[in-house]
C-alpha positions in Angstrom: -1.5 12.0 4.0 -2.1 15.3 4.0 -2.5 16.1 7.8 1.4 14.0 8.9 3.3 15.8 11.0 6.8 14.1 11.5 7.7 10.1 10.4 9.3 7.9 12.7 12.0 6.0 12.1 12.5 2.7 12.8 16.1 1.3 12.0 16.9 1.3 15.6 13.8 -1.2 16.6 14.9 -4.4 16.6 17.4 -7.4 18.4 19.5 -6.9 21.0 22.5 -7.8 18.4 21.2 -5.5 15.8 21.1 -2.1 18.1 24.0 -3.2 19.3 25.9 -3.7 16.3 24.4 -0.2 15.1 24.7 2.4 18.1 26.3 0.5 20.9 22.7 -0.1 22.7 18.9 -1.6 22.0 16.4 -0.3 22.7 13.5 -2.7 24.3 10.2 -3.8 22.8 8.6 -2.3 25.6 9.5 0.8 25.3 9.1 1.0 21.3 5.5 -0.3 21.8 4.9 2.6 24.8 6.7 4.5 22.3 3.7 3.7 19.3 1.4 4.5 22.0 2.9 7.8 23.0 3.0 9.2 18.9 -0.6 8.1 18.5 -2.2 9.8 21.1 0.4 12.6 19.6 -1.1 12.7 16.4 1.6 11.2 14.6 0.8 7.8 12.3 3.8 8.0 9.8 6.5 5.0 10.2 9.8 5.1 7.8 10.5 0.9 7.5 12.8 -1.6 5.2 13.3 -5.1 5.2 17.1 -4.8 7.3 16.3 -3.0 9.9 17.0 -4.3 13.0 17.9 -6.9 11.1 13.9 -8.2 9.8 12.4 -7.7 13.0 11.6 -4.1 12.9 8.7 -5.2 10.2 7.5 -7.9 12.3 7.3 -5.9 15.4 4.7 -3.2 13.5 2.5 -6.4 11.9 2.6 -7.5 15.6 1.4 -4.0 16.9 -0.9 -3.8 15.2 -1.2 -1.2 11.8 -5.5 -0.3 12.1 -4.3 3.4 12.7 -1.2 4.1 11.7 0.5 5.2 7.8 3.2 3.0 6.7 6.9 3.6 4.2 8.9 0.7 2.7 11.1 0.2 1.1 12.1 -2.1 -2.3 15.9 -2.1 -2.2 17.7 -3.5 -5.8 20.2 -6.3 -4.9 20.7 -6.3 -8.2 19.3 -6.1 -12.5 15.6 -6.6 -12.5 14.5 -10.0 -12.2 10.4 -10.4 -13.1 8.8 -10.7 -10.2 11.0 -9.5 -8.1 8.8 -6.6 -6.8 5.9 -7.9 -5.6 7.7 -10.6 -3.8 9.6 -7.8 -2.3 5.8 -6.2 -1.8 4.4 -9.7 -0.4 6.8 -10.7 1.7 7.2 -6.6 3.7 2.8 -6.8 3.6 3.2 -10.4 5.6 4.8 -8.6 8.0 2.8 -5.8 8.7 -0.3 -8.2 9.0 -2.3 -5.7 5.8 -3.0 -5.9 2.2 -1.5 -2.5 1.4 1.3 0.2 2.4 0.9 4.1 1.9 4.3 4.0 0.2 6.6 1.7 -1.1 10.1 3.1 -2.5 12.3 2.6 -5.1 15.4 2.8 -3.1 18.1 2.4 -5.9 18.2 3.9 -9.1 18.6 0.3 -10.6 16.5 -0.5 -14.0 14.4 2.4 -13.1 11.6 1.6 -15.9 11.5 -1.5 -14.7 11.0 -1.5 -11.2 8.6 1.6 -11.7 6.5 -1.1 -14.3 6.1 -3.5 -11.9 5.7 -1.2 -8.9 2.7 0.6 -11.0 1.2 -3.0 -11.7 0.7 -3.0 -7.5 -0.6 0.3 -7.7 -3.0 -0.6 -9.9 -4.2 -3.5 -7.5 -4.4 -1.4 -4.4 -1.6 -3.5 -2.5 0.6 -0.4 -3.1 -1.2 3.6 -2.8 1.9 5.8 -3.8 4.4 5.5 -5.5 7.9 6.9 -4.1 12.2 6.9 -5.6 14.7 7.9 -2.9 18.8 8.1 -4.1 18.3 9.4 -7.1 19.8 12.5 -8.9 17.5 14.7 -10.5 17.4 13.5 -14.4 16.9 9.9 -12.8 14.0 11.7 -11.1 13.4 13.1 -14.6 13.5 9.0 -16.1 11.3 8.5 -13.3 8.7 10.4 -13.6 8.7 9.9 -17.0 8.3 6.1 -16.4 5.1 6.3 -13.9 3.4 9.0 -16.0 3.4 6.6 -18.8 1.7 3.8 -16.3 -0.4 5.9 -14.9 -3.9 5.3 -15.4 -5.0 8.9 -17.0 -6.5 10.6 -13.6 -3.2 10.8 -11.7 -2.1 14.4 -12.5 1.4 15.2 -11.3 3.7 18.6 -10.0 6.9 19.1 -9.5 8.2 20.9 -6.4 11.9 21.1 -6.6 14.8 21.6 -4.1 18.2 21.7 -4.4 19.7 20.0 -1.8 24.0 19.6 -1.4 24.2 15.2 -0.6 28.5 14.4 -0.3 29.2 17.4 -3.2 26.6 16.3 -5.1 23.2 18.0 -6.8 20.4 16.3 -5.7 16.4 17.8 -5.9 13.5 16.9 -3.9 10.1 16.3 -6.4 6.8 15.5 -5.4 4.5 14.8 -7.2 0.5 15.7 -7.0 1.6 18.6 -4.7 2.5 17.0 -2.0 5.7 17.0 -0.1 6.7 13.8 1.2 10.4 14.1 2.2 13.0 11.0 2.4 16.2 11.2 4.1 16.6 14.0 2.3 17.5 12.8 -0.7 16.6 13.5 -4.3 12.6 11.9 -4.4 9.4 11.2 -6.7 6.7 10.8 -5.3 2.7 8.8 -7.4 0.0 10.3 -4.9 -2.7 8.4 -5.1 -5.8 10.5 -6.0 
């Protein structure tokens, strides 16, 4: 993860209906595949995904195109209060789409039942299914709570350092946080990260 030059977004990937609905046009699958080949030549290998991108097609496409030489960043977006195994079920669906057995970064994408969701993510981290845990769309206090939770559930060798930068987002102060000295930015919102040691 030290050699990340840029993150390739996949929000415009997927079906024609999705592309036209979101942007008024769509990108053909062959063009996306060609772009992935070019990205590989340039050393760009981090892809940001979410299940709703392309109405689910983006994740399936990247699995079909191959994930051997790339890094995957995906999101768990809570749709309500915590339910037992909700993160596991979501991740298993994502991994099936990706055709691999782990994700490089898995983000808790909204600050809902933070501790319960992160505890479940930590279990998946310990199982090797998640290499790094991130949170996004969190304010400073929510980041502090996330950090506290991750410290409590982490293996003893995990070291946390913080880097903060105030970012005005919709008139609200947010802070960018990282773990283990790595800076990984996500959508310009506050975040925390548990780095695989």
